[in-house]
VOBAMAR-847448 format. One line per 8 residues: number of its first residue (from 1); their letters; for each residue x, y, z of C-alpha. Coordinates in nm, 3 decimals, m for minus. Example, Ala and Ser with C-alpha at 12.3 -4.5 7.8 and 13.67 -1.06 7.14 Angstrom:
BEGIN
1 = as = 1.230:m0.450:0.780 | 1.367:m0.106:0.714
END
This chain:
BEGIN
1 = mafpiekk = 9.554:m0.946:m1.310 | 9.710:m0.629:m1.450 | 10.047:m0.649:m1.620 | 10.349:m0.568:m1.402 | 10.513:m0.243:m1.504 | 10.797:m0.435:m1.673 | 10.547:m0.566:m1.927 | 10.359:m0.242:m1.986
9 = lvvgvssn = 10.405:0.034:m2.240 | 10.494:0.321:m2.011 | 10.505:0.691:m2.098 | 10.661:0.944:m1.862 | 10.535:1.301:m1.875 | 10.645:1.617:m1.697 | 10.388:1.826:m1.514 | 10.471:2.122:m1.744
17 = alfnlqte = 10.386:1.913:m2.051 | 10.065:1.764:m1.912 | 9.932:2.094:m1.776 | 9.975:2.461:m1.854 | 10.216:2.592:m1.589 | 10.340:2.901:m1.772 | 10.223:3.139:m1.498 | 10.384:2.924:m1.232
25 = deifdkkg = 10.708:2.902:m1.429 | 10.722:3.281:m1.452 | 10.682:3.306:m1.074 | 10.967:3.059:m1.029 | 11.194:3.243:m1.273 | 11.124:3.592:m1.135 | 11.062:3.532:m0.765 | 11.233:3.202:m0.686
33 = iieyrqyq = 11.147:2.866:m0.537 | 11.000:2.993:m0.206 | 10.742:3.216:m0.378 | 10.666:2.938:m0.626 | 10.595:2.684:m0.354 | 10.379:2.930:m0.163 | 10.178:3.008:m0.477 | 10.119:2.639:m0.548
41 = kenksill = 10.006:2.573:m0.192 | 9.768:2.869:m0.190 | 9.617:2.765:m0.523 | 9.609:2.387:m0.472 | 9.232:2.380:m0.525 | 9.248:2.577:m0.852 | 9.256:2.347:m1.152 | 9.539:2.369:m1.402
49 = gkgpafpf = 9.475:2.418:m1.772 | 9.561:2.154:m2.031 | 9.919:2.140:m2.157 | 10.047:2.027:m2.499 | 10.075:1.660:m2.391 | 9.717:1.641:m2.265 | 9.547:1.533:m2.594 | 9.794:1.246:m2.639
57 = ikrflein = 9.800:1.133:m2.274 | 9.420:1.134:m2.243 | 9.375:0.908:m2.547 | 9.677:0.692:m2.471 | 9.523:0.598:m2.135 | 9.199:0.506:m2.315 | 9.377:0.197:m2.449 | 9.331:0.037:m2.106
65 = khypdeqp = 8.952:0.067:m2.139 | 8.967:m0.151:m2.450 | 9.190:m0.407:m2.276 | 9.047:m0.394:m1.921 | 9.188:m0.726:m1.803 | 9.548:m0.652:m1.897 | 9.566:m0.272:m1.842 | 9.869:m0.274:m2.075
73 = vevvllsk = 9.964:0.097:m2.076 | 10.059:0.339:m1.803 | 10.156:0.702:m1.759 | 10.402:0.809:m1.490 | 10.436:1.172:m1.384 | 10.800:1.286:m1.367 | 10.794:1.625:m1.198 | 11.055:1.865:m1.064
81 = nspetgir = 10.794:1.992:m0.821 | 10.827:1.911:m0.452 | 10.580:1.658:m0.307 | 10.371:1.927:m0.135 | 10.338:2.144:m0.446 | 10.251:1.831:m0.641 | 9.915:1.816:m0.462 | 9.771:2.069:m0.706
89 = ifnsikhf = 9.886:1.862:m1.002 | 9.717:1.547:m0.871 | 9.400:1.744:m0.795 | 9.392:1.838:m1.165 | 9.468:1.478:m1.269 | 9.171:1.363:m1.061 | 8.941:1.629:m1.207 | 9.021:1.528:m1.565
97 = eldisraa = 8.982:1.159:m1.472 | 9.330:1.064:m1.589 | 9.432:0.722:m1.460 | 9.774:0.829:m1.332 | 9.887:0.702:m0.993 | 10.266:0.672:m1.011 | 10.490:0.977:m0.988 | 10.836:1.104:m0.903
105 = ftsgkspf = 10.865:1.449:m0.740 | 11.229:1.554:m0.741 | 11.218:1.906:m0.587 | 11.405:2.079:m0.868 | 11.633:1.795:m0.974 | 11.615:1.671:m1.332 | 11.408:1.350:m1.323 | 11.566:1.180:m1.625
113 = eyipayni = 11.763:0.932:m1.411 | 11.439:0.763:m1.312 | 11.332:0.679:m1.668 | 11.463:0.319:m1.657 | 11.336:0.267:m1.301 | 10.979:0.309:m1.425 | 11.038:0.114:m1.749 | 10.956:0.426:m1.949
121 = slflstnd = 10.964:0.395:m2.329 | 10.903:0.767:m2.389 | 10.956:1.075:m2.172 | 10.774:1.393:m2.274 | 10.872:1.733:m2.137 | 10.884:2.103:m2.217 | 11.226:2.141:m2.056 | 11.517:2.151:m2.299
129 = tdvhnsin = 11.781:2.049:m2.042 | 11.583:1.751:m1.911 | 11.524:1.617:m2.263 | 11.888:1.663:m2.371 | 12.006:1.493:m2.051 | 11.778:1.201:m2.128 | 11.890:1.164:m2.490 | 12.258:1.196:m2.393
137 = agfpagky = 12.208:0.918:m2.138 | 12.056:0.695:m2.406 | 11.697:0.734:m2.284 | 11.400:0.804:m2.516 | 11.275:1.160:m2.473 | 11.121:1.448:m2.663 | 11.053:1.817:m2.605 | 10.728:1.991:m2.692
145 = innnvedi = 10.803:2.305:m2.888 | 10.453:2.453:m2.896 | 10.179:2.507:m2.640 | 9.898:2.637:m2.861 | 9.747:2.300:m2.953 | 9.390:2.193:m3.028 | 9.203:1.913:m2.855 | 8.861:1.807:m2.985
153 = dedielrv = 8.699:1.610:m2.704 | 8.464:1.417:m2.932 | 8.760:1.282:m3.131 | 8.841:0.958:m2.947 | 9.090:0.814:m3.199 | 9.457:0.835:m3.096 | 9.676:0.941:m3.387 | 10.053:0.918:m3.345
161 = afdfdgvi = 10.290:1.029:m3.622 | 10.666:0.980:m3.654 | 10.953:1.090:m3.869 | 11.168:0.790:m3.965 | 11.543:0.869:m3.967 | 11.675:0.981:m3.630 | 11.348:0.895:m3.456 | 11.233:0.537:m3.524
169 = addnseav = 11.556:0.435:m3.692 | 11.918:0.543:m3.645 | 12.057:0.841:m3.836 | 12.336:0.668:m4.032 | 12.172:0.737:m4.366 | 12.090:1.091:m4.263 | 12.458:1.138:m4.181 | 12.550:1.034:m4.536
177 = ykesknlk = 12.330:1.309:m4.679 | 12.449:1.568:m4.426 | 12.809:1.496:m4.521 | 12.775:1.508:m4.899 | 12.472:1.740:m4.936 | 12.394:1.531:m5.243 | 12.058:1.352:m5.257 | 12.191:1.105:m5.514
185 = dfhdyela = 12.459:0.990:m5.269 | 12.185:0.927:m5.012 | 11.976:0.720:m5.254 | 12.284:0.528:m5.375 | 12.376:0.447:m5.014 | 12.024:0.325:m4.938 | 12.011:0.109:m5.249 | 12.349:m0.043:m5.166
193 = hitephep = 12.220:m0.132:m4.817 | 11.860:m0.205:m4.913 | 11.850:m0.548:m4.744 | 12.019:m0.429:m4.423 | 11.771:m0.319:m4.158 | 11.846:0.007:m3.982 | 11.955:m0.002:m3.622 | 11.685:0.120:m3.382
201 = gpladffk = 11.653:0.493:m3.316 | 11.564:0.658:m2.983 | 11.189:0.593:m3.018 | 11.210:0.244:m3.168 | 11.099:0.068:m2.850 | 10.799:0.297:m2.811 | 10.708:0.257:m3.179 | 10.735:m0.123:m3.169
209 = klaffqkl = 10.517:m0.152:m2.859 | 10.261:0.088:m3.002 | 10.262:m0.115:m3.326 | 10.156:m0.419:m3.121 | 9.829:m0.244:m3.034 | 9.796:m0.129:m3.393 | 9.801:m0.498:m3.497 | 9.534:m0.584:m3.242
217 = etkkenna = 9.325:m0.294:m3.365 | 9.349:m0.413:m3.726 | 9.246:m0.762:m3.617 | 8.943:m0.625:m3.431 | 8.848:m0.414:m3.730 | 8.860:m0.718:m3.958 | 8.667:m0.946:m3.722 | 8.404:m0.712:m3.581
225 = tgykkilr = 8.165:m0.539:m3.818 | 8.140:m0.169:m3.740 | 8.440:m0.164:m3.505 | 8.611:0.176:m3.508 | 8.983:0.176:m3.444 | 9.106:0.384:m3.152 | 9.469:0.397:m3.269 | 9.624:0.510:m3.596
233 = tsiitarn = 9.998:0.533:m3.660 | 10.171:0.726:m3.936 | 10.524:0.777:m4.064 | 10.586:1.110:m4.234 | 10.935:1.106:m4.382 | 11.137:1.333:m4.610 | 11.241:1.017:m4.798 | 11.098:0.933:m5.138
241 = apsherai = 11.150:0.651:m5.388 | 11.384:0.468:m5.422 | 11.504:0.510:m5.061 | 11.163:0.411:m4.925 | 11.229:0.039:m4.970 | 11.498:0.012:m4.703 | 11.270:0.187:m4.454 | 10.989:m0.059:m4.529
249 = ntltswgv = 11.231:m0.353:m4.510 | 11.343:m0.229:m4.168 | 10.987:m0.227:m4.034 | 10.928:m0.574:m4.180 | 11.244:m0.709:m4.013 | 11.115:m0.574:m3.679 | 10.782:m0.747:m3.735 | 10.584:m0.423:m3.726
257 = tvdelflm = 10.359:m0.232:m3.962 | 10.224:0.121:m3.981 | 9.878:0.240:m4.088 | 10.004:0.521:m4.311 | 10.335:0.601:m4.478 | 10.390:0.940:m4.639 | 10.699:0.987:m4.860 | 10.737:1.363:m4.880
265 = ggvdksri = 11.050:1.398:m5.093 | 11.116:1.751:m4.967 | 10.755:1.871:m4.959 | 10.665:2.063:m4.641 | 10.545:1.809:m4.384 | 10.285:2.048:m4.246 | 10.077:1.977:m4.557 | 10.024:1.621:m4.434
273 = lnvvkphi = 10.020:1.703:m4.063 | 9.727:1.940:m4.109 | 9.529:1.660:m4.278 | 9.622:1.372:m4.046 | 9.595:1.595:m3.735 | 9.799:1.367:m3.508 | 9.779:1.410:m3.133 | 10.158:1.399:m3.130
281 = yfddqlvh = 10.425:1.420:m3.400 | 10.795:1.337:m3.347 | 11.082:1.470:m3.561 | 11.457:1.506:m3.503 | 11.487:1.820:m3.716 | 11.348:2.152:m3.598 | 11.320:2.270:m3.959 | 11.032:2.022:m3.999
289 = lnkettki = 10.856:2.145:m3.684 | 10.707:2.476:m3.791 | 10.506:2.576:m3.485 | 10.369:2.883:m3.663 | 10.171:2.686:m3.922 | 9.997:2.422:m3.711 | 9.821:2.371:m3.379 | 9.937:2.010:m3.370
297 = plvhipfg = 10.150:1.897:m3.072 | 10.504:1.894:m3.212 | 10.782:1.709:m3.031 | 11.152:1.751:m3.105 | 11.382:1.451:m3.059 | 11.730:1.610:m3.018 | 11.918:1.304:m3.139 | 12.206:1.243:m3.376
305 = iank = 12.374:1.428:m3.659 | 12.083:1.668:m3.718 | 12.132:1.817:m3.372 | 12.508:1.865:m3.367
END
């Protein structure tokens, strides 16, 4: 029997993130809701192009194929479309063979209120207001800041990369640095609190649940000769030694591990991102999300001191 939704790792995605709806958005902005709905109805049989979330969502759903009895992950569509204009979206979902069956169509209303109803651990959108509403309500959400992303179909591995402070963990230490502007004060603070785990950040629940599959993958790799992992997790942080130890201690206290940890110490993160090529990368600081230098799906988490 499949897991009930309360026991699944659930990702919510907006229709604008999953598919390319730039033309449709322009119609809505310039001609209004009536013209928009008419356009969607008239073009319901025309497939939509892939949006920035597509590479991640496609591979995320592949996890269920490796755990067919449990079906432990799910994607829910959270769309501001009306139910009738949503027909085109589900036609495209069917064409691309995405196993998505649950959805909320809110006819223009921000869908963030329904995040807990669907047990969603991460909501992905291209809409700034919807994401800020979610974060302000204490819900985990991120905004794609680029649409020009690459997706290599033959690449079946799912690679997910995170910043640490303000994303996986809280931003208390980041606040210390922002206040003093002195890197030594930051390191001194971390050393003084080295045994104290950080409080969870906005994406902690998603990271912990994803780390559970990462553990299963490592076990399969060790027990089955020739097994190729389908999931790889990375942390790419501006931290460097000696502040790295508290971050590692935090992960240990949560009972989770990560495949790769990159301590950048101020080096441009794009140098690592362009090697790892994650299908999604989360960061709370826009300065680290340079959409001009990479075709990687970049997601901004507008949380904490870095966004005030």
